[in-house]
N, C-alpha and C positions, 0 to 999 in steps of 0.2 A: 514438439511444441508443449510448453507448460503454461498453465493458467493459474495465476496467483490472485488470491482475494485481496482487495484493497479496501481499507477503512477510510472513509472521507468524513471529516468532522468540521462543523463550522465553529469558528472562534469569534471573539468580539469584533475583530477587524480583518480576519482572513480565514482561509480554509486550510486545514491540515490533512495530510494523507500518510498512511503507513501500511506496511505489508507485514502481517503477523508472522508469516513463514520466513521472512527475510529480516531478522533483527537488525535494527539500525537503518533500514531503508525507509526514509521519510522524505516528504516534500511539503512545502507551504506555498500557497498562491493567494492572490488577492480575491479570486473567485473560485467557485467549485470547479469550473471548467479548466482554469489555469492549474489548480492543484492536480486535477486528473491528468492533464498533459505532462506536468512535471514529474508525477510519480511514474508514469510510463518510462520516461527517460531515466529516472532514478533506478528502476528495476533493471533496465538494460545495463546501466553502468555498474550496479551492484553485482550482478551475475558475471559481467566481464571481469571485474576485479577479483572475484572468487576464483574464476578460471585462471587468471594470470598468476595468482598465488598458489595454484594447485590445490586449493581448498575444495571440499565437497560442496555441491550446490544443494541446499535443502529442498526436498520435494514439497510441492504445494499440498498441504494436508488440511488447512483450515477450511471451515465451512460456515455457513451463516444460517441462522434460524430467526425468523420473526415471530414474536409472540403478540397476539392481539388481546387487549384487555379493555374493559369498559372503564375509562379514566374519569368518567363523570361522577 
């Protein structure tokens, strides 16, 4: 079982999602929840496609760090 980091970003009218460790693996939904659901499907399809091509599956290596600052 692999665990890939997903970036979810709001846009003016929708939410986007992408997986840094799987270039080209993206999804867009009307809501954050929809984008999260769609990116799960996109990751599964992306990995399935790589396997079918006999291509290596990139390991999940990305990490996240939150930095707190006083924005006032």
